[in-house]
ZAFILUM-250932 format. One record per residue (C-alpha): residue number from 1; x, y, z. Coordinates in Angstrom, 1 decimal. Each point is the difference from the previous one (the first is absolute). Example, Ala and Ser with C-alpha at 12.3 -4.5 7.8 and 13.67 -1.06 7.14 Angstrom:
<recs>
<rec 1,<12.3,-4.5,7.8>>;
<rec 2,<1.4,3.4,-0.7>>;
</recs>
This chain:
<recs>
<rec 1,<-25.5,-18.9,28.0>>;
<rec 2,<0.7,-3.7,-0.3>>;
<rec 3,<0.7,0.2,-3.4>>;
<rec 4,<2.6,3.2,0.8>>;
<rec 5,<1.8,-2.1,2.6>>;
<rec 6,<0.3,-2.9,-2.5>>;
<rec 7,<1.5,2.3,-2.5>>;
<rec 8,<2.4,1.4,2.3>>;
<rec 9,<1.2,-3.2,1.1>>;
<rec 10,<0.7,-0.8,-3.6>>;
<rec 11,<1.8,2.6,-0.5>>;
<rec 12,<2.2,-0.3,3.0>>;
<rec 13,<0.5,-3.5,-1.1>>;
<rec 14,<1.0,1.0,-3.5>>;
<rec 15,<2.4,2.4,1.3>>;
<rec 16,<1.9,-2.4,2.2>>;
<rec 17,<0.3,-2.3,-2.9>>;
<rec 18,<1.3,3.0,-1.8>>;
<rec 19,<2.5,0.7,2.6>>;
<rec 20,<1.1,-3.6,0.2>>;
<rec 21,<0.4,-0.1,-3.9>>;
<rec 22,<2.4,3.1,0.1>>;
<rec 23,<2.2,-2.1,2.2>>;
<rec 24,<0.9,-2.3,-3.2>>;
<rec 25,<2.2,1.5,-2.3>>;
<rec 26,<-0.2,-0.6,-3.7>>;
<rec 27,<1.6,-3.4,-0.9>>;
<rec 28,<0.6,-0.7,-3.7>>;
<rec 29,<-0.7,-3.6,-1.6>>;
<rec 30,<3.7,-0.3,-0.2>>;
<rec 31,<0.5,0.9,3.5>>;
<rec 32,<-2.7,-2.2,1.3>>;
<rec 33,<1.7,-2.9,-2.0>>;
<rec 34,<3.1,0.5,1.8>>;
<rec 35,<-1.4,0.3,3.4>>;
<rec 36,<-1.7,-3.3,-0.9>>;
<rec 37,<3.3,-1.8,-0.4>>;
<rec 38,<0.7,0.4,3.6>>;
<rec 39,<-2.8,-2.6,1.5>>;
<rec 40,<-2.1,-1.8,0.6>>;
<rec 41,<1.5,-0.8,3.4>>;
<rec 42,<0.5,-2.3,1.6>>;
<rec 43,<1.1,-2.5,-2.7>>;
<rec 44,<-0.5,-3.6,0.0>>;
<rec 45,<2.4,-2.0,2.5>>;
<rec 46,<3.6,-0.5,-1.0>>;
<rec 47,<0.8,-3.4,-1.0>>;
<rec 48,<3.7,-0.9,-0.7>>;
<rec 49,<0.3,-3.2,-2.3>>;
<rec 50,<3.8,-0.4,1.3>>;
<rec 51,<-1.1,-0.7,3.5>>;
<rec 52,<-2.5,-2.8,0.8>>;
<rec 53,<-1.6,1.3,3.0>>;
<rec 54,<-0.6,3.4,-1.0>>;
<rec 55,<-3.5,1.3,0.3>>;
<rec 56,<-0.7,-3.4,2.0>>;
<rec 57,<-1.3,0.5,3.7>>;
<rec 58,<2.5,-2.3,1.6>>;
<rec 59,<3.1,1.5,-1.5>>;
<rec 60,<-1.2,3.5,0.8>>;
<rec 61,<-1.0,-1.2,3.7>>;
<rec 62,<3.6,-1.3,0.3>>;
<rec 63,<1.6,3.0,-1.9>>;
<rec 64,<-1.6,2.1,2.6>>;
<rec 65,<1.3,-1.7,3.0>>;
<rec 66,<3.5,-0.2,-1.5>>;
<rec 67,<-0.2,4.0,-0.8>>;
<rec 68,<-0.4,0.5,3.7>>;
<rec 69,<2.6,-2.6,1.0>>;
<rec 70,<3.2,1.5,1.7>>;
<rec 71,<1.6,-3.8,0.1>>;
<rec 72,<0.6,0.2,-3.6>>;
<rec 73,<2.8,2.6,0.8>>;
<rec 74,<3.6,-0.8,1.3>>;
<rec 75,<-0.6,1.8,3.3>>;
<rec 76,<-3.7,-1.1,0.2>>;
<rec 77,<-1.1,3.7,0.5>>;
<rec 78,<-0.7,1.2,-3.5>>;
<rec 79,<-2.9,-1.1,-2.2>>;
<rec 80,<-1.3,1.2,-3.4>>;
<rec 81,<-2.4,2.1,2.0>>;
<rec 82,<2.6,2.0,1.8>>;
<rec 83,<0.6,2.0,-3.3>>;
<rec 84,<-3.3,-0.6,-1.7>>;
<rec 85,<-2.5,1.3,2.7>>;
<rec 86,<-3.8,-0.1,-0.7>>;
<rec 87,<-0.3,3.4,2.0>>;
<rec 88,<2.7,1.7,-2.4>>;
<rec 89,<-1.7,-1.0,-3.3>>;
<rec 90,<2.4,-3.2,0.1>>;
<rec 91,<3.1,1.9,0.2>>;
<rec 92,<1.7,1.6,2.9>>;
<rec 93,<-0.3,3.8,-0.3>>;
<rec 94,<3.9,0.2,-0.3>>;
<rec 95,<2.0,1.8,-2.6>>;
<rec 96,<2.7,-3.1,0.0>>;
<rec 97,<-0.8,-3.6,0.7>>;
<rec 98,<1.5,-1.4,3.2>>;
<rec 99,<3.6,-1.2,-0.4>>;
<rec 100,<0.6,2.1,-3.1>>;
<rec 101,<-1.6,-2.6,-2.2>>;
<rec 102,<0.8,0.2,-3.7>>;
<rec 103,<1.9,3.1,0.1>>;
<rec 104,<-2.0,2.1,2.0>>;
<rec 105,<-3.5,-0.6,-1.6>>;
<rec 106,<-3.0,0.3,1.7>>;
<rec 107,<-2.4,-2.7,0.9>>;
<rec 108,<-2.8,-0.1,-2.7>>;
<rec 109,<-3.6,-0.5,1.0>>;
<rec 110,<-1.6,-3.3,-0.8>>;
<rec 111,<-3.3,1.6,-1.1>>;
<rec 112,<-1.2,-2.0,-3.3>>;
<rec 113,<3.5,-1.5,-0.3>>;
<rec 114,<-1.5,-3.4,-1.2>>;
<rec 115,<-0.9,2.0,-3.3>>;
<rec 116,<3.4,0.8,-0.9>>;
<rec 117,<2.5,-2.1,-2.4>>;
<rec 118,<3.3,1.5,1.0>>;
<rec 119,<0.6,0.0,3.9>>;
<rec 120,<2.6,2.5,2.1>>;
<rec 121,<1.0,3.4,-1.0>>;
<rec 122,<2.4,-1.4,-2.7>>;
<rec 123,<-2.0,-2.9,-1.1>>;
<rec 124,<2.3,-2.6,1.2>>;
<rec 125,<-2.9,-2.6,0.5>>;
<rec 126,<-2.1,-1.0,-2.6>>;
<rec 127,<-2.7,-1.6,2.3>>;
<rec 128,<-1.3,1.2,3.4>>;
<rec 129,<1.2,-3.4,1.5>>;
<rec 130,<3.5,0.5,-1.1>>;
<rec 131,<0.0,3.6,1.1>>;
<rec 132,<-1.0,-1.4,3.5>>;
<rec 133,<3.1,-2.5,0.1>>;
<rec 134,<2.4,3.1,0.2>>;
<rec 135,<-1.0,1.6,3.3>>;
<rec 136,<0.2,-3.4,1.6>>;
<rec 137,<3.7,-0.5,-0.9>>;
<rec 138,<1.3,3.3,-0.1>>;
<rec 139,<2.2,0.7,3.1>>;
<rec 140,<-0.9,3.7,-0.1>>;
<rec 141,<-3.7,-1.3,0.7>>;
<rec 142,<-1.3,-3.1,1.4>>;
<rec 143,<3.0,-2.0,-0.6>>;
<rec 144,<-1.7,-3.2,0.6>>;
<rec 145,<2.8,-2.0,-2.0>>;
<rec 146,<-1.2,-2.9,-2.6>>;
<rec 147,<-1.0,-2.5,2.5>>;
<rec 148,<-2.2,2.3,2.6>>;
<rec 149,<-3.2,-0.5,-1.8>>;
<rec 150,<0.3,-3.8,-0.3>>;
<rec 151,<0.9,-0.5,3.5>>;
<rec 152,<-2.9,2.2,1.2>>;
<rec 153,<-2.5,-1.8,-2.2>>;
<rec 154,<0.9,-3.4,1.3>>;
<rec 155,<0.1,0.8,3.6>>;
<rec 156,<-2.7,2.1,0.7>>;
<rec 157,<-3.4,-2.4,-0.3>>;
<rec 158,<-2.3,3.0,-1.0>>;
<rec 159,<2.2,1.2,-3.0>>;
<rec 160,<0.6,-3.7,-1.0>>;
<rec 161,<-3.9,-0.6,0.2>>;
<rec 162,<-0.4,3.5,-2.2>>;
<rec 163,<2.7,-1.2,-2.4>>;
<rec 164,<-1.7,-3.5,-0.7>>;
<rec 165,<-3.3,1.7,-0.2>>;
<rec 166,<1.5,2.4,-2.6>>;
<rec 167,<2.3,-2.0,-2.1>>;
<rec 168,<-1.4,-3.4,0.4>>;
<rec 169,<2.8,-1.9,1.7>>;
<rec 170,<2.0,0.3,3.3>>;
<rec 171,<3.3,2.2,0.2>>;
<rec 172,<2.8,-2.3,-1.3>>;
<rec 173,<3.8,0.4,0.6>>;
<rec 174,<0.4,2.2,-3.2>>;
<rec 175,<1.0,3.4,1.5>>;
<rec 176,<0.3,2.0,-3.3>>;
<rec 177,<-3.5,-1.4,-1.0>>;
<rec 178,<-1.5,1.0,3.4>>;
<rec 179,<1.4,3.5,-0.4>>;
<rec 180,<-1.7,0.5,-3.2>>;
<rec 181,<-3.3,-1.5,1.3>>;
<rec 182,<0.5,2.5,2.9>>;
<rec 183,<0.3,2.9,-2.5>>;
<rec 184,<-3.1,-1.4,-2.1>>;
<rec 185,<-2.3,-0.2,3.0>>;
<rec 186,<1.4,3.7,1.0>>;
<rec 187,<-0.9,1.1,-3.6>>;
<rec 188,<-3.3,-1.5,0.2>>;
<rec 189,<-0.8,2.0,2.8>>;
<rec 190,<1.5,3.3,-1.3>>;
<rec 191,<-2.2,-0.1,-2.9>>;
<rec 192,<-3.2,0.3,1.9>>;
<rec 193,<1.3,3.5,1.1>>;
<rec 194,<-2.2,1.8,-2.4>>;
<rec 195,<-0.6,3.9,1.0>>;
<rec 196,<-3.6,1.2,0.6>>;
<rec 197,<-2.4,2.0,-2.1>>;
<rec 198,<0.7,3.9,0.1>>;
<rec 199,<-2.0,3.2,-0.7>>;
<rec 200,<1.9,-0.3,-3.4>>;
<rec 201,<-1.5,-3.5,-1.1>>;
<rec 202,<-3.6,1.6,1.1>>;
<rec 203,<0.7,2.9,-2.4>>;
<rec 204,<1.3,-2.2,-2.8>>;
<rec 205,<-3.2,-2.3,0.0>>;
<rec 206,<-2.3,2.8,0.0>>;
<rec 207,<1.7,2.2,-2.6>>;
<rec 208,<0.3,-3.4,-2.4>>;
<rec 209,<-3.6,-0.6,0.7>>;
<rec 210,<-1.3,3.6,-0.8>>;
<rec 211,<-1.2,0.4,3.7>>;
<rec 212,<0.6,3.6,0.2>>;
<rec 213,<-1.5,0.5,3.5>>;
<rec 214,<2.3,-2.5,1.7>>;
<rec 215,<2.9,1.0,-2.2>>;
<rec 216,<-0.6,3.7,1.4>>;
<rec 217,<0.9,-1.0,3.7>>;
<rec 218,<3.6,-0.4,-1.0>>;
<rec 219,<1.7,3.0,1.0>>;
<rec 220,<0.8,2.8,-2.6>>;
<rec 221,<3.7,-0.1,1.1>>;
<rec 222,<0.5,-3.6,-0.6>>;
<rec 223,<-1.9,0.0,-3.4>>;
<rec 224,<2.5,2.8,-1.2>>;
<rec 225,<3.0,-2.2,1.3>>;
<rec 226,<-1.5,-3.0,-1.8>>;
<rec 227,<-0.1,2.0,-3.2>>;
<rec 228,<3.5,1.1,0.5>>;
<rec 229,<1.1,-3.7,0.6>>;
<rec 230,<-1.8,-1.4,-3.1>>;
<rec 231,<0.4,3.2,-2.0>>;
<rec 232,<3.1,2.4,-0.2>>;
<rec 233,<2.2,-1.2,2.9>>;
<rec 234,<-0.5,-3.7,-1.7>>;
<rec 235,<0.6,-1.6,3.2>>;
<rec 236,<-1.7,-3.0,-1.5>>;
<rec 237,<2.5,-0.9,-2.4>>;
<rec 238,<1.7,-2.0,2.7>>;
<rec 239,<-2.8,0.2,2.9>>;
<rec 240,<-2.7,-1.7,-2.1>>;
<rec 241,<-2.8,-2.7,0.5>>;
<rec 242,<-1.9,-0.9,2.9>>;
<rec 243,<3.1,-0.3,2.3>>;
<rec 244,<1.4,3.2,-1.5>>;
<rec 245,<3.3,-1.6,-0.9>>;
<rec 246,<1.5,-1.5,-3.0>>;
<rec 247,<2.0,-2.6,2.0>>;
<rec 248,<3.1,1.2,-2.0>>;
<rec 249,<3.0,2.0,0.6>>;
<rec 250,<1.0,3.5,-0.6>>;
<rec 251,<2.7,2.8,0.7>>;
<rec 252,<-1.6,2.9,1.6>>;
<rec 253,<2.7,2.1,0.8>>;
<rec 254,<0.8,-1.2,3.7>>;
<rec 255,<3.6,-0.2,0.6>>;
<rec 256,<1.2,-3.5,0.1>>;
<rec 257,<3.2,0.9,2.1>>;
<rec 258,<-0.1,-1.7,3.1>>;
<rec 259,<3.0,1.3,1.7>>;
<rec 260,<3.5,1.3,-1.4>>;
<rec 261,<1.2,-2.8,-2.3>>;
<rec 262,<-3.1,-1.9,0.2>>;
<rec 263,<-3.1,-0.1,-2.2>>;
<rec 264,<-3.4,-2.0,-0.2>>;
<rec 265,<-0.1,-1.6,-3.7>>;
<rec 266,<-3.6,-0.4,0.1>>;
<rec 267,<-1.7,-2.1,-2.5>>;
<rec 268,<3.5,-0.7,-1.8>>;
<rec 269,<1.2,-1.7,3.3>>;
<rec 270,<-3.3,-1.9,0.5>>;
<rec 271,<0.2,-1.6,-3.3>>;
<rec 272,<3.3,-1.5,1.0>>;
<rec 273,<-1.2,-1.3,3.2>>;
<rec 274,<-3.1,-1.3,-1.9>>;
<rec 275,<2.1,-2.1,-2.4>>;
<rec 276,<2.0,-1.5,2.8>>;
<rec 277,<-2.9,-1.0,2.2>>;
<rec 278,<-0.7,-3.7,0.2>>;
<rec 279,<-3.4,0.7,0.9>>;
<rec 280,<-1.2,2.3,-2.9>>;
<rec 281,<-2.6,-1.5,-2.2>>;
<rec 282,<2.3,-2.0,-2.4>>;
<rec 283,<1.0,-1.9,2.9>>;
<rec 284,<-1.3,-3.3,1.2>>;
<rec 285,<-2.2,1.6,2.5>>;
<rec 286,<-2.4,1.5,-2.4>>;
<rec 287,<-3.4,-2.3,0.5>>;
<rec 288,<-1.5,1.3,-3.3>>;
<rec 289,<1.1,-3.0,-2.2>>;
<rec 290,<-1.1,1.7,-3.3>>;
<rec 291,<2.8,2.4,0.3>>;
<rec 292,<-2.3,3.0,-1.2>>;
<rec 293,<1.0,2.3,2.7>>;
<rec 294,<3.8,-0.4,-0.8>>;
<rec 295,<0.1,2.2,-3.1>>;
<rec 296,<0.5,3.3,2.0>>;
<rec 297,<2.8,-1.1,1.7>>;
<rec 298,<1.7,-1.9,-2.9>>;
<rec 299,<-0.3,3.1,-2.1>>;
<rec 300,<0.8,2.9,2.1>>;
<rec 301,<3.2,1.5,-0.7>>;
<rec 302,<2.2,2.6,2.0>>;
<rec 303,<0.7,3.1,-1.8>>;
<rec 304,<2.2,3.0,0.9>>;
<rec 305,<-3.4,2.0,0.5>>;
<rec 306,<-1.0,-2.4,2.9>>;
<rec 307,<2.7,1.7,2.2>>;
<rec 308,<-1.5,2.0,2.7>>;
<rec 309,<-3.8,-1.2,-1.0>>;
<rec 310,<-2.2,-1.1,2.7>>;
<rec 311,<-3.3,-1.6,0.2>>;
<rec 312,<-3.1,2.4,-0.8>>;
<rec 313,<-2.2,-0.5,3.4>>;
<rec 314,<-3.7,-0.2,0.3>>;
<rec 315,<-1.5,3.2,1.4>>;
<rec 316,<-3.0,-1.6,1.8>>;
<rec 317,<0.3,0.9,3.8>>;
<rec 318,<2.9,2.3,-1.3>>;
<rec 319,<-0.8,3.0,2.4>>;
<rec 320,<0.1,-2.5,3.3>>;
<rec 321,<3.4,-1.3,-0.9>>;
<rec 322,<2.6,2.1,-0.4>>;
<rec 323,<3.2,0.8,0.0>>;
<rec 324,<0.3,-0.3,-3.8>>;
<rec 325,<2.1,-1.1,-2.7>>;
<rec 326,<2.0,-3.4,0.2>>;
<rec 327,<2.6,1.9,2.2>>;
<rec 328,<-2.6,1.6,2.1>>;
<rec 329,<1.7,3.4,-0.8>>;
<rec 330,<-3.5,2.1,-0.1>>;
<rec 331,<-2.0,0.3,3.2>>;
<rec 332,<-3.3,1.0,-1.5>>;
<rec 333,<-2.2,0.0,-3.3>>;
<rec 334,<0.5,3.7,-0.2>>;
<rec 335,<3.9,-0.7,-0.2>>;
<rec 336,<-0.9,-2.5,-2.6>>;
<rec 337,<-2.2,2.4,-1.9>>;
<rec 338,<2.6,2.5,0.3>>;
<rec 339,<2.9,-2.6,-1.3>>;
<rec 340,<-2.1,-0.6,-3.4>>;
<rec 341,<-0.7,3.8,-0.3>>;
<rec 342,<3.8,1.0,0.1>>;
<rec 343,<1.9,-3.2,-1.0>>;
<rec 344,<3.1,0.6,-1.8>>;
<rec 345,<0.1,-1.2,-3.6>>;
<rec 346,<3.8,-0.4,0.3>>;
<rec 347,<-0.5,-2.5,2.6>>;
<rec 348,<-1.8,-2.7,-2.0>>;
<rec 349,<1.4,-2.1,-2.7>>;
<rec 350,<1.2,1.3,-3.1>>;
<rec 351,<-0.9,-3.0,-2.0>>;
<rec 352,<-3.5,-1.8,-0.2>>;
<rec 353,<-3.3,1.8,0.3>>;
<rec 354,<-0.1,2.4,3.1>>;
<rec 355,<-3.0,-1.1,2.1>>;
<rec 356,<-0.1,3.5,1.9>>;
<rec 357,<0.3,3.6,-0.6>>;
<rec 358,<-0.1,3.0,2.4>>;
<rec 359,<-3.7,0.7,0.1>>;
<rec 360,<0.4,3.6,1.2>>;
<rec 361,<-3.3,-0.3,2.0>>;
<rec 362,<-1.3,3.2,1.9>>;
<rec 363,<-0.8,-0.4,3.8>>;
<rec 364,<-3.8,-0.6,-0.6>>;
<rec 365,<0.9,-2.6,-2.4>>;
<rec 366,<2.2,-1.7,2.3>>;
<rec 367,<-2.6,0.0,2.5>>;
<rec 368,<-2.6,-1.4,-2.2>>;
<rec 369,<2.2,-3.1,-0.8>>;
<rec 370,<0.5,-0.4,3.6>>;
<rec 371,<-3.7,0.1,0.5>>;
<rec 372,<-0.6,-2.6,-2.6>>;
<rec 373,<2.5,-2.3,1.5>>;
<rec 374,<-1.3,0.0,3.2>>;
<rec 375,<-3.1,-1.2,-1.4>>;
<rec 376,<1.4,-3.0,-0.6>>;
<rec 377,<0.3,-0.5,3.5>>;
<rec 378,<-2.5,-1.8,2.3>>;
<rec 379,<-0.2,-1.9,3.3>>;
<rec 380,<0.8,-3.6,-0.5>>;
<rec 381,<-2.5,-2.4,1.7>>;
<rec 382,<1.8,-1.8,3.2>>;
<rec 383,<0.9,-3.5,-0.8>>;
<rec 384,<-1.4,-2.8,2.3>>;
<rec 385,<2.0,-2.0,2.0>>;
<rec 386,<1.4,-3.2,-2.0>>;
<rec 387,<-1.9,-3.1,0.8>>;
<rec 388,<2.2,-3.1,1.4>>;
<rec 389,<1.9,-1.9,-2.6>>;
<rec 390,<-1.4,-3.1,1.1>>;
<rec 391,<-3.3,0.4,1.8>>;
</recs>
């Protein structure tokens, strides 16, 4: 009788394993390699050699205080956190940024921003700290003016102490230098905003390791969507690597007409602004004396094909951070998938290499892609309250 029970338990266990195994699709070596290239996660901390307080505890601490500091704005009411809210995936959930900033563009999420090499929808910033200067000065955003940061750092004892701990000296009288240092501290903080691990990451690691039992816990719909993503739909052409973005720019068929008679030139205009900026990496505020990080800025060229191109966003936390596209014109992930399924080739640049084509997805395929994209979401861990700048 005992032997019979043991045999029955063994058969039931084997059956359960068999059922679980049926929840893993067949994955070719090529597909496993393609999936593996989207990890592992998280990556090592971002370190920007052009910013001497990047990845330093004192610089990060000062940056977090300044990120939440409304006194940096002209009216004392707006901080960086006004538009980049932790509870809204470091964006604001709006289709258009406050004040119709940058030709009616959407406020981008700050998740994983420290790993980029171009910043802003049009790439007008070649460092995170340079990009952080723009909203401080822009009259449509914080409108702080060129002296506000310096005045605040000199007058507030806690911030002055935090500045000295981060930069090694007390705030001086050079307001432009203090504006740049404020932005460098802000960048140091923003680079710590790394999104959490997700169900996809568990599947990716198990698949690469050959752990079929663990991999089989990943939903079938997400598996089918992932197969489309790295295969037939070729989404990983632009959304590649662990961050699911190339960090570069593309024309994906979103109209660049803002209103009658006005267009958003995208990358084409961003390169003009980059070249004109006194804060780009070719200027005097680059902390990397080797000059190794200037090559990308020095050699980038503005092309006709850059018109209407926008930076490819990362897809981590994508299901939690709509609306979508640079102009917030698509409300849901389903709308995004429908756009790529039906995009008109006539809308895309006729010169250069087209990045997208109408996918002609079935309803089921679209639902599978959405299921995969939602597997890139996870609940973030709550950030602790910042410690005092000078205990």
